[in-house]
C-alpha atoms as an extended CHARMM CRD file, in Angstrom:
* protein
*
       278  EXT
         1         1  MET       CA            -18.6090000000       35.0440000000      -20.0270000000  PROA      1               0.0000000000
         2         2  THR       CA            -15.0730000000       34.6760000000      -21.3350000000  PROA      2               0.0000000000
         3         3  ASP       CA            -12.4120000000       36.0840000000      -19.0630000000  PROA      3               0.0000000000
         4         4  PRO       CA             -9.9450000000       38.4130000000      -20.8120000000  PROA      4               0.0000000000
         5         5  ILE       CA             -6.9690000000       37.1670000000      -18.7990000000  PROA      5               0.0000000000
         6         6  GLN       CA             -5.6250000000       34.2690000000      -20.8710000000  PROA      6               0.0000000000
         7         7  ASP       CA             -2.2750000000       32.6420000000      -21.5850000000  PROA      7               0.0000000000
         8         8  ALA       CA             -1.2990000000       30.2160000000      -24.3030000000  PROA      8               0.0000000000
         9         9  THR       CA             -0.6170000000       27.3890000000      -21.8490000000  PROA      9               0.0000000000
        10        10  VAL       CA             -3.8370000000       27.7370000000      -19.8250000000  PROA      10              0.0000000000
        11        11  ALA       CA             -7.2990000000       28.7770000000      -20.9850000000  PROA      11              0.0000000000
        12        12  TYR       CA            -10.4410000000       29.3630000000      -18.9790000000  PROA      12              0.0000000000
        13        13  ASP       CA            -13.9960000000       30.6050000000      -19.1900000000  PROA      13              0.0000000000
        14        14  VAL       CA            -16.4390000000       31.4830000000      -16.4180000000  PROA      14              0.0000000000
        15        15  ILE       CA            -19.9650000000       30.4740000000      -17.3670000000  PROA      15              0.0000000000
        16        16  ASP       CA            -22.9460000000       30.4590000000      -14.9960000000  PROA      16              0.0000000000
        17        17  GLY       CA            -20.7570000000       30.2230000000      -11.9070000000  PROA      17              0.0000000000
        18        18  ILE       CA            -18.4690000000       27.4720000000      -13.2080000000  PROA      18              0.0000000000
        19        19  ALA       CA            -14.8270000000       28.1980000000      -14.0650000000  PROA      19              0.0000000000
        20        20  TRP       CA            -13.8640000000       25.8400000000      -16.9040000000  PROA      20              0.0000000000
        21        21  VAL       CA            -10.0610000000       25.7560000000      -16.6900000000  PROA      21              0.0000000000
        22        22  ARG       CA             -8.1330000000       23.8820000000      -19.3880000000  PROA      22              0.0000000000
        23        23  PHE       CA             -4.5650000000       22.7830000000      -19.8900000000  PROA      23              0.0000000000
        24        24  ASN       CA             -3.8990000000       24.2610000000      -23.3210000000  PROA      24              0.0000000000
        25        25  ARG       CA             -0.9920000000       22.4420000000      -24.9690000000  PROA      25              0.0000000000
        26        26  PRO       CA             -2.9510000000       19.9580000000      -27.0980000000  PROA      26              0.0000000000
        27        27  ASP       CA             -0.0210000000       19.4130000000      -29.4720000000  PROA      27              0.0000000000
        28        28  LYS       CA              2.0020000000       18.1740000000      -26.4510000000  PROA      28              0.0000000000
        29        29  ARG       CA             -0.9040000000       16.2490000000      -24.9000000000  PROA      29              0.0000000000
        30        30  ASN       CA             -1.0530000000       19.0270000000      -22.3180000000  PROA      30              0.0000000000
        31        31  CYS       CA              2.2700000000       18.1420000000      -20.7050000000  PROA      31              0.0000000000
        32        32  MET       CA              3.0600000000       20.4550000000      -17.8130000000  PROA      32              0.0000000000
        33        33  SER       CA              5.9770000000       22.7470000000      -18.5360000000  PROA      33              0.0000000000
        34        34  PRO       CA              7.4870000000       25.2950000000      -16.1220000000  PROA      34              0.0000000000
        35        35  ARG       CA              5.6020000000       28.0180000000      -17.9790000000  PROA      35              0.0000000000
        36        36  LEU       CA              2.2950000000       26.1750000000      -17.6590000000  PROA      36              0.0000000000
        37        37  ASN       CA              2.9020000000       25.5740000000      -13.9490000000  PROA      37              0.0000000000
        38        38  ARG       CA              3.6030000000       29.2490000000      -13.3210000000  PROA      38              0.0000000000
        39        39  ARG       CA              0.5170000000       30.2550000000      -15.2820000000  PROA      39              0.0000000000
        40        40  MET       CA             -1.7010000000       27.7570000000      -13.4900000000  PROA      40              0.0000000000
        41        41  MET       CA             -0.8290000000       29.3420000000      -10.1450000000  PROA      41              0.0000000000
        42        42  GLU       CA             -1.8020000000       32.7390000000      -11.5710000000  PROA      42              0.0000000000
        43        43  VAL       CA             -5.1110000000       31.3410000000      -12.8170000000  PROA      43              0.0000000000
        44        44  LEU       CA             -5.9060000000       29.7800000000       -9.4410000000  PROA      44              0.0000000000
        45        45  ASP       CA             -5.1320000000       33.1190000000       -7.7990000000  PROA      45              0.0000000000
        46        46  ALA       CA             -7.3700000000       34.9790000000      -10.2320000000  PROA      46              0.0000000000
        47        47  LEU       CA            -10.3790000000       32.6960000000       -9.7610000000  PROA      47              0.0000000000
        48        48  GLU       CA            -10.3150000000       31.6510000000       -6.1100000000  PROA      48              0.0000000000
        49        49  TYR       CA            -12.2660000000       34.5000000000       -4.5300000000  PROA      49              0.0000000000
        50        50  ARG       CA            -14.2810000000       35.7720000000       -7.4830000000  PROA      50              0.0000000000
        51        51  ASP       CA            -17.9260000000       36.1780000000       -6.5320000000  PROA      51              0.0000000000
        52        52  ASP       CA            -19.0650000000       34.8040000000       -9.8870000000  PROA      52              0.0000000000
        53        53  VAL       CA            -17.1400000000       31.5240000000       -9.4550000000  PROA      53              0.0000000000
        54        54  GLY       CA            -18.7560000000       28.7710000000       -7.4070000000  PROA      54              0.0000000000
        55        55  VAL       CA            -16.9660000000       25.6830000000       -8.7500000000  PROA      55              0.0000000000
        56        56  LEU       CA            -13.7190000000       25.1300000000      -10.6660000000  PROA      56              0.0000000000
        57        57  VAL       CA            -13.4780000000       22.3700000000      -13.2860000000  PROA      57              0.0000000000
        58        58  LEU       CA            -10.0340000000       21.3450000000      -14.5640000000  PROA      58              0.0000000000
        59        59  SER       CA             -9.8050000000       19.7000000000      -17.9620000000  PROA      59              0.0000000000
        60        60  GLY       CA             -7.5990000000       19.6010000000      -21.0570000000  PROA      60              0.0000000000
        61        61  GLU       CA             -7.8230000000       20.7370000000      -24.6460000000  PROA      61              0.0000000000
        62        62  GLY       CA             -7.7480000000       18.0940000000      -27.3570000000  PROA      62              0.0000000000
        63        63  THR       CA             -7.4070000000       14.3810000000      -26.6840000000  PROA      63              0.0000000000
        64        64  ALA       CA             -5.5410000000       14.5840000000      -23.3710000000  PROA      64              0.0000000000
        65        65  TRP       CA             -6.1500000000       15.7400000000      -19.8260000000  PROA      65              0.0000000000
        66        66  SER       CA             -2.4230000000       15.8760000000      -19.1260000000  PROA      66              0.0000000000
        67        67  ALA       CA              0.2980000000       13.4420000000      -20.1530000000  PROA      67              0.0000000000
        68        68  GLY       CA              2.3390000000       14.4890000000      -17.1190000000  PROA      68              0.0000000000
        69        69  MET       CA              5.5140000000       16.5310000000      -16.9640000000  PROA      69              0.0000000000
        70        70  ASP       CA              7.1810000000       17.7740000000      -20.1380000000  PROA      70              0.0000000000
        71        71  LEU       CA             10.2630000000       15.5430000000      -20.4480000000  PROA      71              0.0000000000
        72        72  LYS       CA             12.2210000000       18.1310000000      -22.4260000000  PROA      72              0.0000000000
        73        73  GLU       CA             11.3230000000       21.4010000000      -20.7220000000  PROA      73              0.0000000000
        74        74  TYR       CA             10.6990000000       20.1980000000      -17.1810000000  PROA      74              0.0000000000
        75        75  PHE       CA             13.3870000000       17.5090000000      -16.9050000000  PROA      75              0.0000000000
        76        76  ARG       CA             16.2030000000       17.7710000000      -19.4680000000  PROA      76              0.0000000000
        77        77  GLU       CA             16.4410000000       21.5620000000      -19.7650000000  PROA      77              0.0000000000
        78        78  ASN       CA             16.2390000000       22.1860000000      -16.0160000000  PROA      78              0.0000000000
        79        79  GLU       CA             18.6990000000       19.4060000000      -15.1730000000  PROA      79              0.0000000000
        80        80  ALA       CA             21.1810000000       20.9990000000      -17.5810000000  PROA      80              0.0000000000
        81        81  LYS       CA             20.9360000000       24.2270000000      -15.5760000000  PROA      81              0.0000000000
        82        82  GLY       CA             21.7740000000       22.5390000000      -12.2890000000  PROA      82              0.0000000000
        83        83  LEU       CA             20.0750000000       21.5390000000       -9.0670000000  PROA      83              0.0000000000
        84        84  GLY       CA             18.7090000000       25.0240000000       -8.3810000000  PROA      84              0.0000000000
        85        85  ALA       CA             16.7060000000       25.0460000000      -11.6000000000  PROA      85              0.0000000000
        86        86  THR       CA             15.3830000000       21.5470000000      -10.9200000000  PROA      86              0.0000000000
        87        87  ARG       CA             14.2780000000       22.4640000000       -7.4060000000  PROA      87              0.0000000000
        88        88  GLY       CA             12.6800000000       25.6670000000       -8.6730000000  PROA      88              0.0000000000
        89        89  ALA       CA             10.6460000000       23.7880000000      -11.2590000000  PROA      89              0.0000000000
        90        90  GLN       CA              9.5510000000       21.2930000000       -8.6050000000  PROA      90              0.0000000000
        91        91  ARG       CA              8.4030000000       24.0840000000       -6.2870000000  PROA      91              0.0000000000
        92        92  GLU       CA              6.3250000000       25.6280000000       -9.0570000000  PROA      92              0.0000000000
        93        93  ALA       CA              4.6330000000       22.3560000000       -9.9670000000  PROA      93              0.0000000000
        94        94  TYR       CA              4.0760000000       21.0420000000       -6.4610000000  PROA      94              0.0000000000
        95        95  GLY       CA              3.0350000000       24.5230000000       -5.3500000000  PROA      95              0.0000000000
        96        96  TRP       CA             -0.0540000000       24.7760000000       -7.5160000000  PROA      96              0.0000000000
        97        97  TRP       CA             -1.0050000000       21.1440000000       -6.8790000000  PROA      97              0.0000000000
        98        98  ARG       CA             -0.8600000000       21.9010000000       -3.1450000000  PROA      98              0.0000000000
        99        99  ARG       CA             -2.8620000000       25.0710000000       -3.6960000000  PROA      99              0.0000000000
       100       100  LEU       CA             -5.4770000000       23.0290000000       -5.5430000000  PROA      100             0.0000000000
       101       101  ARG       CA             -5.7850000000       20.5400000000       -2.6590000000  PROA      101             0.0000000000
       102       102  TRP       CA             -6.7770000000       23.3220000000       -0.2600000000  PROA      102             0.0000000000
       103       103  TYR       CA             -8.6180000000       25.5530000000       -2.7280000000  PROA      103             0.0000000000
       104       104  HSD       CA            -11.3880000000       27.7730000000       -1.3990000000  PROA      104             0.0000000000
       105       105  LYS       CA            -13.9380000000       26.6050000000       -3.9900000000  PROA      105             0.0000000000
       106       106  PRO       CA            -14.9900000000       23.0310000000       -4.8250000000  PROA      106             0.0000000000
       107       107  THR       CA            -12.8800000000       21.5690000000       -7.6290000000  PROA      107             0.0000000000
       108       108  ILE       CA            -13.6070000000       18.8360000000      -10.1700000000  PROA      108             0.0000000000
       109       109  ALA       CA            -11.1460000000       17.0340000000      -12.4500000000  PROA      109             0.0000000000
       110       110  MET       CA            -12.7990000000       16.3160000000      -15.8080000000  PROA      110             0.0000000000
       111       111  VAL       CA            -10.4380000000       13.7550000000      -17.3260000000  PROA      111             0.0000000000
       112       112  ASN       CA            -11.2650000000       13.8050000000      -21.0030000000  PROA      112             0.0000000000
       113       113  GLY       CA             -8.2550000000       11.8240000000      -22.2690000000  PROA      113             0.0000000000
       114       114  TRP       CA             -4.6810000000       10.8230000000      -21.4220000000  PROA      114             0.0000000000
       115       115  CYS       CA             -3.7050000000       11.1920000000      -17.7480000000  PROA      115             0.0000000000
       116       116  PHE       CA             -0.1210000000       10.1300000000      -17.0440000000  PROA      116             0.0000000000
       117       117  GLY       CA              2.5140000000       10.4700000000      -14.3210000000  PROA      117             0.0000000000
       118       118  GLY       CA              2.6690000000       14.0220000000      -13.0490000000  PROA      118             0.0000000000
       119       119  GLY       CA             -0.9700000000       14.4430000000      -14.0240000000  PROA      119             0.0000000000
       120       120  TYR       CA             -1.8330000000       12.4360000000      -10.9310000000  PROA      120             0.0000000000
       121       121  GLY       CA             -0.7880000000       15.4410000000       -8.7990000000  PROA      121             0.0000000000
       122       122  PRO       CA             -3.5970000000       17.7690000000       -9.8970000000  PROA      122             0.0000000000
       123       123  LEU       CA             -5.9400000000       14.7700000000      -10.2350000000  PROA      123             0.0000000000
       124       124  PHE       CA             -5.5470000000       14.1810000000       -6.4910000000  PROA      124             0.0000000000
       125       125  GLY       CA             -5.6540000000       17.9270000000       -5.8760000000  PROA      125             0.0000000000
       126       126  CYS       CA             -9.2350000000       18.1210000000       -7.1370000000  PROA      126             0.0000000000
       127       127  ASP       CA            -12.0250000000       17.2520000000       -4.7150000000  PROA      127             0.0000000000
       128       128  LEU       CA            -13.9690000000       15.1470000000       -7.2100000000  PROA      128             0.0000000000
       129       129  ALA       CA            -12.9240000000       13.4650000000      -10.4550000000  PROA      129             0.0000000000
       130       130  PHE       CA            -14.8960000000       12.2260000000      -13.4480000000  PROA      130             0.0000000000
       131       131  ALA       CA            -13.3630000000       10.5350000000      -16.4690000000  PROA      131             0.0000000000
       132       132  ALA       CA            -14.3050000000        9.5120000000      -19.9540000000  PROA      132             0.0000000000
       133       133  GLU       CA            -14.5020000000        5.7370000000      -20.2530000000  PROA      133             0.0000000000
       134       134  GLU       CA            -12.1350000000        6.1250000000      -23.1930000000  PROA      134             0.0000000000
       135       135  ALA       CA             -9.5180000000        7.9990000000      -21.1210000000  PROA      135             0.0000000000
       136       136  GLN       CA             -6.1610000000        6.3360000000      -20.4500000000  PROA      136             0.0000000000
       137       137  PHE       CA             -4.4040000000        6.4590000000      -17.0700000000  PROA      137             0.0000000000
       138       138  GLY       CA             -0.7940000000        5.4300000000      -16.6960000000  PROA      138             0.0000000000
       139       139  LEU       CA              2.3290000000        5.5720000000      -14.5620000000  PROA      139             0.0000000000
       140       140  SER       CA              4.8210000000        5.1610000000      -17.3720000000  PROA      140             0.0000000000
       141       141  GLU       CA              7.8630000000        6.2800000000      -15.3610000000  PROA      141             0.0000000000
       142       142  ILE       CA              9.1000000000        2.7290000000      -14.8950000000  PROA      142             0.0000000000
       143       143  ASN       CA              9.2860000000        2.4130000000      -18.6860000000  PROA      143             0.0000000000
       144       144  TRP       CA             11.9450000000        5.1160000000      -18.9220000000  PROA      144             0.0000000000
       145       145  GLY       CA             13.8430000000        4.2330000000      -15.8110000000  PROA      145             0.0000000000
       146       146  ILE       CA             12.5560000000        6.2700000000      -12.8690000000  PROA      146             0.0000000000
       147       147  LEU       CA             10.0120000000        5.8570000000      -10.0940000000  PROA      147             0.0000000000
       148       148  PRO       CA              6.6200000000        7.5920000000      -10.1620000000  PROA      148             0.0000000000
       149       149  GLY       CA              7.6640000000       10.8110000000       -8.4470000000  PROA      149             0.0000000000
       150       150  GLY       CA              6.0260000000       14.1900000000       -7.9620000000  PROA      150             0.0000000000
       151       151  GLY       CA              3.5530000000       12.6680000000       -5.5520000000  PROA      151             0.0000000000
       152       152  ALA       CA              2.2750000000       10.0920000000       -8.0690000000  PROA      152             0.0000000000
       153       153  SER       CA              3.2990000000        7.1290000000       -5.8990000000  PROA      153             0.0000000000
       154       154  LYS       CA              1.5210000000        8.7070000000       -2.9170000000  PROA      154             0.0000000000
       155       155  VAL       CA             -1.5770000000        9.3890000000       -5.0010000000  PROA      155             0.0000000000
       156       156  ILE       CA             -1.9490000000        5.8390000000       -6.2880000000  PROA      156             0.0000000000
       157       157  ALA       CA             -1.3250000000        4.4200000000       -2.8120000000  PROA      157             0.0000000000
       158       158  GLU       CA             -3.9420000000        6.7810000000       -1.3490000000  PROA      158             0.0000000000
       159       159  LEU       CA             -6.6690000000        6.2390000000       -3.9110000000  PROA      159             0.0000000000
       160       160  THR       CA             -6.5260000000        2.5250000000       -4.6470000000  PROA      160             0.0000000000
       161       161  GLY       CA             -5.6750000000       -0.7700000000       -3.0080000000  PROA      161             0.0000000000
       162       162  PHE       CA             -2.1660000000       -2.0260000000       -2.3200000000  PROA      162             0.0000000000
       163       163  ARG       CA             -2.1070000000       -4.6770000000       -5.0850000000  PROA      163             0.0000000000
       164       164  ASN       CA             -3.5410000000       -2.2890000000       -7.6670000000  PROA      164             0.0000000000
       165       165  ALA       CA             -1.0190000000        0.3820000000       -6.6960000000  PROA      165             0.0000000000
       166       166  MET       CA              1.8870000000       -2.0430000000       -6.9890000000  PROA      166             0.0000000000
       167       167  TYR       CA              0.7580000000       -3.4000000000      -10.3360000000  PROA      167             0.0000000000
       168       168  HSD       CA              0.0800000000        0.0660000000      -11.7420000000  PROA      168             0.0000000000
       169       169  ALA       CA              3.4570000000        1.4830000000      -10.6770000000  PROA      169             0.0000000000
       170       170  MET       CA              5.6160000000       -1.5510000000      -11.4980000000  PROA      170             0.0000000000
       171       171  MET       CA              4.1190000000       -2.6680000000      -14.8160000000  PROA      171             0.0000000000
       172       172  GLY       CA              3.8080000000        0.6590000000      -16.5960000000  PROA      172             0.0000000000
       173       173  GLU       CA              0.5970000000       -0.4500000000      -18.2790000000  PROA      173             0.0000000000
       174       174  ASN       CA             -2.2980000000        1.8960000000      -18.9920000000  PROA      174             0.0000000000
       175       175  ILE       CA             -5.7880000000        1.4500000000      -17.6310000000  PROA      175             0.0000000000
       176       176  SER       CA             -9.0350000000        2.8310000000      -19.0490000000  PROA      176             0.0000000000
       177       177  GLY       CA            -11.2520000000        5.4390000000      -17.4430000000  PROA      177             0.0000000000
       178       178  LYS       CA            -13.6910000000        2.6780000000      -16.5970000000  PROA      178             0.0000000000
       179       179  LYS       CA            -10.9900000000        0.7250000000      -14.7570000000  PROA      179             0.0000000000
       180       180  ALA       CA             -9.8180000000        3.9290000000      -13.0570000000  PROA      180             0.0000000000
       181       181  ALA       CA            -13.3210000000        4.3050000000      -11.6090000000  PROA      181             0.0000000000
       182       182  GLU       CA            -13.2970000000        0.6840000000      -10.4090000000  PROA      182             0.0000000000
       183       183  TRP       CA             -9.9470000000        1.3150000000       -8.7110000000  PROA      183             0.0000000000
       184       184  GLY       CA            -11.0750000000        4.5830000000       -7.1050000000  PROA      184             0.0000000000
       185       185  LEU       CA             -8.8480000000        6.9830000000       -9.0520000000  PROA      185             0.0000000000
       186       186  VAL       CA            -12.0000000000        8.8220000000      -10.1490000000  PROA      186             0.0000000000
       187       187  ASN       CA            -15.5720000000        8.9480000000       -8.8730000000  PROA      187             0.0000000000
       188       188  GLU       CA            -17.2100000000        7.8840000000      -12.1190000000  PROA      188             0.0000000000
       189       189  ALA       CA            -16.4590000000        7.1020000000      -15.7380000000  PROA      189             0.0000000000
       190       190  VAL       CA            -18.9750000000        7.9310000000      -18.4530000000  PROA      190             0.0000000000
       191       191  PRO       CA            -18.7930000000        7.9250000000      -22.2570000000  PROA      191             0.0000000000
       192       192  LEU       CA            -16.7990000000       10.9060000000      -23.5300000000  PROA      192             0.0000000000
       193       193  GLU       CA            -19.7880000000       12.4940000000      -25.2540000000  PROA      193             0.0000000000
       194       194  GLY       CA            -21.6140000000       12.7220000000      -21.9100000000  PROA      194             0.0000000000
       195       195  LEU       CA            -18.6710000000       13.7240000000      -19.7290000000  PROA      195             0.0000000000
       196       196  LYS       CA            -19.1080000000       17.4970000000      -19.7150000000  PROA      196             0.0000000000
       197       197  ALA       CA            -22.8500000000       17.2330000000      -19.1000000000  PROA      197             0.0000000000
       198       198  ARG       CA            -22.2770000000       14.9480000000      -16.1040000000  PROA      198             0.0000000000
       199       199  VAL       CA            -19.6290000000       17.2610000000      -14.6480000000  PROA      199             0.0000000000
       200       200  GLU       CA            -21.8680000000       20.2830000000      -15.1640000000  PROA      200             0.0000000000
       201       201  GLU       CA            -24.6840000000       18.4520000000      -13.3890000000  PROA      201             0.0000000000
       202       202  VAL       CA            -22.4430000000       17.7780000000      -10.3810000000  PROA      202             0.0000000000
       203       203  ALA       CA            -21.1100000000       21.3470000000      -10.3930000000  PROA      203             0.0000000000
       204       204  LYS       CA            -24.6410000000       22.7600000000      -10.2530000000  PROA      204             0.0000000000
       205       205  VAL       CA            -25.4520000000       20.5650000000       -7.2410000000  PROA      205             0.0000000000
       206       206  LEU       CA            -22.3310000000       21.8890000000       -5.4840000000  PROA      206             0.0000000000
       207       207  GLN       CA            -23.2710000000       25.4790000000       -6.3110000000  PROA      207             0.0000000000
       208       208  ALA       CA            -26.4900000000       25.0520000000       -4.3580000000  PROA      208             0.0000000000
       209       209  LYS       CA            -24.6520000000       24.1240000000       -1.1330000000  PROA      209             0.0000000000
       210       210  ASN       CA            -23.5180000000       26.4660000000        1.6120000000  PROA      210             0.0000000000
       211       211  PRO       CA            -20.0020000000       27.5570000000        0.5230000000  PROA      211             0.0000000000
       212       212  VAL       CA            -18.6370000000       27.8140000000        4.0700000000  PROA      212             0.0000000000
       213       213  ALA       CA            -19.7920000000       24.2850000000        4.8270000000  PROA      213             0.0000000000
       214       214  LEU       CA            -18.3100000000       23.0360000000        1.5440000000  PROA      214             0.0000000000
       215       215  LYS       CA            -14.8780000000       24.4730000000        2.3220000000  PROA      215             0.0000000000
       216       216  ALA       CA            -14.9380000000       23.0760000000        5.8610000000  PROA      216             0.0000000000
       217       217  THR       CA            -15.9980000000       19.6770000000        4.5320000000  PROA      217             0.0000000000
       218       218  LYS       CA            -13.2820000000       19.6130000000        1.8610000000  PROA      218             0.0000000000
       219       219  ASP       CA            -10.6080000000       20.3580000000        4.4420000000  PROA      219             0.0000000000
       220       220  ALA       CA            -12.0010000000       17.9380000000        6.9870000000  PROA      220             0.0000000000
       221       221  ILE       CA            -11.9830000000       14.9150000000        4.6860000000  PROA      221             0.0000000000
       222       222  ARG       CA             -8.3670000000       15.5440000000        3.6800000000  PROA      222             0.0000000000
       223       223  ARG       CA             -7.1770000000       16.2340000000        7.2340000000  PROA      223             0.0000000000
       224       224  VAL       CA             -8.8150000000       13.3300000000        9.0450000000  PROA      224             0.0000000000
       225       225  ARG       CA             -7.3180000000       10.7230000000        6.7100000000  PROA      225             0.0000000000
       226       226  GLU       CA             -4.0240000000       11.0610000000        8.5880000000  PROA      226             0.0000000000
       227       227  MET       CA             -5.4880000000       11.2980000000       12.1030000000  PROA      227             0.0000000000
       228       228  THR       CA             -6.3990000000        8.7960000000       14.7530000000  PROA      228             0.0000000000
       229       229  TYR       CA            -10.1350000000        8.5760000000       15.4420000000  PROA      229             0.0000000000
       230       230  ASP       CA             -9.8380000000       10.5480000000       18.6890000000  PROA      230             0.0000000000
       231       231  ASN       CA             -7.8040000000       13.3120000000       17.0740000000  PROA      231             0.0000000000
       232       232  ALA       CA            -10.2270000000       13.4570000000       14.1550000000  PROA      232             0.0000000000
       233       233  GLU       CA            -13.1720000000       13.7050000000       16.5160000000  PROA      233             0.0000000000
       234       234  ASP       CA            -11.5940000000       16.6530000000       18.2950000000  PROA      234             0.0000000000
       235       235  TYR       CA            -10.5620000000       18.3480000000       15.0330000000  PROA      235             0.0000000000
       236       236  LEU       CA            -14.0680000000       18.0550000000       13.5830000000  PROA      236             0.0000000000
       237       237  ILE       CA            -15.6530000000       19.6130000000       16.6540000000  PROA      237             0.0000000000
       238       238  ARG       CA            -13.2650000000       22.5800000000       16.3950000000  PROA      238             0.0000000000
       239       239  ALA       CA            -13.7780000000       22.8310000000       12.6340000000  PROA      239             0.0000000000
       240       240  GLN       CA            -17.5500000000       22.9890000000       13.0530000000  PROA      240             0.0000000000
       241       241  GLU       CA            -17.2260000000       25.6360000000       15.7440000000  PROA      241             0.0000000000
       242       242  ALA       CA            -14.9830000000       27.6830000000       13.4480000000  PROA      242             0.0000000000
       243       243  ALA       CA            -17.4570000000       27.3640000000       10.5880000000  PROA      243             0.0000000000
       244       244  ASN       CA            -20.3070000000       28.3900000000       12.8980000000  PROA      244             0.0000000000
       245       245  SER       CA            -18.4400000000       31.5210000000       13.9780000000  PROA      245             0.0000000000
       246       246  TYR       CA            -17.8800000000       32.4400000000       10.3510000000  PROA      246             0.0000000000
       247       247  ASP       CA            -21.3680000000       31.6650000000        9.0370000000  PROA      247             0.0000000000
       248       248  ASN       CA            -23.7050000000       30.8920000000       11.9190000000  PROA      248             0.0000000000
       249       249  GLU       CA            -26.7020000000       32.4480000000       10.1690000000  PROA      249             0.0000000000
       250       250  GLY       CA            -26.4250000000       30.0210000000        7.2700000000  PROA      250             0.0000000000
       251       251  ARG       CA            -26.5050000000       27.0490000000        9.6070000000  PROA      251             0.0000000000
       252       252  LYS       CA            -29.5070000000       28.4530000000       11.4770000000  PROA      252             0.0000000000
       253       253  GLU       CA            -31.3550000000       29.1600000000        8.2420000000  PROA      253             0.0000000000
       254       254  GLY       CA            -30.9210000000       25.5660000000        7.1120000000  PROA      254             0.0000000000
       255       255  ILE       CA            -32.2870000000       24.2690000000       10.4210000000  PROA      255             0.0000000000
       256       256  LYS       CA            -35.1850000000       26.7530000000       10.2880000000  PROA      256             0.0000000000
       257       257  GLN       CA            -36.2080000000       25.7170000000        6.7810000000  PROA      257             0.0000000000
       258       258  PHE       CA            -36.2680000000       22.0730000000        7.8760000000  PROA      258             0.0000000000
       259       259  ILE       CA            -37.8550000000       22.2970000000       11.3290000000  PROA      259             0.0000000000
       260       260  ASP       CA            -40.0630000000       25.3930000000       11.0980000000  PROA      260             0.0000000000
       261       261  ASP       CA            -40.7880000000       26.0290000000        7.4290000000  PROA      261             0.0000000000
       262       262  LYS       CA            -40.7130000000       22.3680000000        6.3920000000  PROA      262             0.0000000000
       263       263  THR       CA            -39.5930000000       23.4600000000        2.9250000000  PROA      263             0.0000000000
       264       264  TYR       CA            -36.8950000000       20.8510000000        2.3380000000  PROA      264             0.0000000000
       265       265  LYS       CA            -35.4880000000       17.5520000000        3.5830000000  PROA      265             0.0000000000
       266       266  PRO       CA            -31.6950000000       17.3790000000        4.1630000000  PROA      266             0.0000000000
       267       267  GLY       CA            -31.5200000000       13.8370000000        2.8460000000  PROA      267             0.0000000000
       268       268  LEU       CA            -32.9950000000       14.9340000000       -0.4820000000  PROA      268             0.0000000000
       269       269  GLY       CA            -31.1650000000       18.1750000000       -1.2440000000  PROA      269             0.0000000000
       270       270  ALA       CA            -29.8380000000       21.4990000000        0.0350000000  PROA      270             0.0000000000
       271       271  TYR       CA            -31.7280000000       24.2750000000        1.7760000000  PROA      271             0.0000000000
       272       272  ASP       CA            -32.3920000000       27.5400000000       -0.0650000000  PROA      272             0.0000000000
       273       273  LYS       CA            -29.2970000000       29.6060000000        0.7470000000  PROA      273             0.0000000000
       274       274  SER       CA            -30.7430000000       32.6720000000       -1.0420000000  PROA      274             0.0000000000
       275       275  LYS       CA            -32.9400000000       33.2740000000        2.0240000000  PROA      275             0.0000000000
       276       276  HSD       CA            -30.0120000000       33.9560000000        4.3840000000  PROA      276             0.0000000000
       277       277  ASN       CA            -30.6200000000       37.7040000000        4.3280000000  PROA      277             0.0000000000
       278       278  ALA       CA            -34.2870000000       37.6910000000        3.3600000000  PROA      278             0.0000000000
């Protein structure tokens, strides 16, 4: 099914429960302009609670995922308008990246090509990330005289080791999708021709999981990274209790199918969530 709500800077289709969202500025290597950032927030709003959307996949049209922020529209034109315009553009960009980090549905970055600078914001925003081996990742900011801003420095420090982060940020050299997987920027790298099939395979596995448990798990992994062990332990107990109050029947059904019905094994797959109300 193709959704009728489209915009030139962002395109998406909903097919079999997967929302395939694409940066759509292939002539600009999908650089993020203020218009694209505004539209992306609208798209996230439109898809988040749709019953026919189970997983969101973010990719790019053409040969790029996103080459970062549009130097002309995002930087030069806004700086010429003054600090207010610059801050407004930052709020729009950072706003949808933040929204993506805490999105209600599971999200997957499908990095099909160039991923530079500001592109690291939504890359980190997605729960999982898969890249083409041929993709190129780079923090090129140092090459034109600035630091990797917009959260990019935080992202590289979070996802990879200290020496890799330093080298990546200070040298301004690109790395391949394969190297990005070795460093931990993405979960896996596969040949470009098999990338969409691999992402679709993962998305279908996620669709079979309990959606309440998925959301709680997404949030928990992000939250506990900044907590002490004791605080994380307490948070996770409360988070599970909250999830139980919201969807206790789903949890009980999973336990029933394992203990009583003996119809599945948790270590080998998900329980049949279609039987919740059977």
